[in-house]
Each structure stands twice: as C-alpha cells, then as structure tokens.
C-alpha positions in Angstrom: -45.9 -166.4 135.0 -44.4 -164.8 138.1 -44.9 -167.7 140.4 -42.3 -169.7 142.3 -42.1 -173.2 140.6 -42.7 -176.1 142.9 -40.9 -179.1 141.5 -41.9 -182.7 142.5 -39.9 -184.7 140.1 -36.8 -186.0 141.9 -35.5 -188.1 139.0 -36.3 -185.7 136.2 -33.8 -183.1 134.9 -35.3 -179.7 134.4 -34.7 -177.5 131.4 -31.3 -175.9 131.5 -30.6 -177.5 134.8 -26.9 -177.5 134.2 -26.9 -173.8 133.3 -29.3 -172.2 135.8 -29.3 -172.3 139.6 -32.7 -173.8 140.2 -32.4 -173.2 144.0 -32.4 -169.5 143.3 -36.0 -169.5 141.8 -37.7 -172.8 142.7 -38.5 -175.2 145.4 -38.0 -179.0 145.1 -39.8 -181.7 147.0 -39.9 -185.4 146.9 -42.8 -187.7 146.4 -42.9 -188.4 150.1 -43.5 -184.7 150.8 -46.8 -184.6 148.9 -49.0 -185.5 151.9 -47.6 -182.6 153.9 -46.8 -180.2 151.0 -49.4 -177.7 152.2 -47.5 -177.5 155.5 -44.1 -177.2 153.9 -45.3 -174.4 151.6 -47.1 -172.6 154.5 -43.8 -172.6 156.4 -41.8 -170.8 153.7 -40.9 -167.4 155.2 -41.8 -164.1 153.5 -38.1 -163.4 153.1 -37.5 -166.8 151.4 -40.5 -166.3 149.2 -39.3 -162.8 148.2 -35.8 -164.2 147.5 -37.3 -166.9 145.2 -39.5 -164.3 143.4 -36.4 -162.2 142.7 -34.8 -165.3 141.2 -38.0 -166.0 139.1 -37.8 -162.5 137.7 -34.1 -162.8 137.0 -34.2 -166.2 135.3 -37.6 -166.0 133.6 -36.1 -164.8 130.3 -34.3 -168.2 130.0 -37.7 -169.9 129.5 -39.3 -167.2 127.3 -39.5 -168.0 123.6 -41.9 -165.2 122.6 -41.0 -161.7 123.9 -38.1 -159.5 122.8 -36.4 -160.2 126.2 -36.7 -164.0 125.8 -33.5 -165.9 125.9 -34.7 -169.5 125.5 -33.2 -169.9 122.1 -29.8 -168.7 123.4 -29.9 -171.2 126.3 -30.8 -174.1 124.0 -28.0 -173.2 121.6 -25.5 -172.8 124.4 -26.6 -176.1 126.1 -26.3 -178.1 122.8 -22.9 -176.6 122.2 -21.7 -177.5 125.6 -22.7 -181.1 125.1 -20.6 -181.2 121.9 -17.6 -178.9 122.5 -17.7 -177.7 126.1 -14.6 -175.4 126.1 -15.4 -173.7 122.8 -18.9 -172.5 123.8 -18.1 -169.7 126.3 -18.8 -167.0 123.7 -22.4 -168.3 123.4 -23.1 -168.1 127.1 -26.4 -166.3 127.5 -26.5 -163.2 129.7 -29.2 -162.6 132.3 
C-alpha cells in the first residue's frame, strides 16, 4: 500500500523473512516500545523514511498476488523449494 510497515511481533516470523531484507523496508519494535512508539516514529529522519520507502517500492512485488508485476507465487515456490532441497533451488530465485 506504499507505507513503511511497523512490525511489533518480536517472536513471529514474517512472510519470506529468510528471503527478503526486512530492515530495508520495515521498522521493528518490541512490546516494550508500544508506550513510546509515537516518539520513536516521530524521530525517524526524513532520509531514513525515504530509504525505507524505496525498499517498500522495491520489495512490494514479493507480497503482490494480483497484479502482473506480482511475485508472491514465485517467492512461495522458492521458499518451499529451499526448505526441501536448498541447493537445487537457485534457478527458482525470484528477481526483484
């Protein structure tokens, strides 16, 4: 949707976490950060926000199932293959 994801799930793996650099397009916080989250978000610099938005734009196709540019199916296929036959899956690696 064009927004930087804010993730507050320290013990939950995110989709394609082993395949995508989440630090390039999202911010993570712990449960203890919730009371001061508004301050933490306010302190994100414009440059950092712009960097994260570029990451959102770059990696958004990995989560898109609907548009012609969507790559979600490819990421699921590659992720499943890696769980089964890690070394034999390189030809399935999605391009972004």
